[in-house]
C-alpha positions, 0 to 999 in steps of 0.5 A: 847594528848588532845581531840578535836572536829570536825566541824562534831559536831552535837551539841547532848551534849553528850560529856559534862557530861561525861568530868571529869574535864569540859573542855567541852563546847557548842558553843558560851559558856564562860568557865572558869578554875575553872568551875568543877575543884578545882582551885581558883585564880591564878594558873601556868598551865602545860606549866607554864603561869600564869591563874586566874581561876576565868576569864571568857574566849572567847569560842574556838567554836561559832557553836559547841561544844569544848574543853578546851584543857589545861583542857583536861587530856584525861580522864588520872586518870579517865578513860581508855578511853576519855569518851566523844569520847566513848559517841560520835554518831559522832565519832568527838571526836579525839585526836589533833595533836597539843596537844601531850601529855605524860602520865605523863603531863596528870596525872599533869594536873589532880594533877593540877586542883583536889588538 
């Protein structure tokens, strides 16, 4: 299950540097799959669709920090728990019920991003 940031976010930014996948961005900021990963050029996402690592994507939120679901591995393979949730002072980094993934899937996603 990916982690999401709720609208209770106070924009403190504590979560952003903790993410080993660079999946967390400040509201209004464009993002790329290549940011903080080993991805380069065209690649296949865990869901089978194709993406370009260098393409700038629109922000998920303009108002508060957000997590790119396709880049979030819940810190599996890096830490025992999601680091964003561990450091969030207002507990707004929570599991996203719309994106439930097994530990095996999260590890595969990590392998894709960090060759």
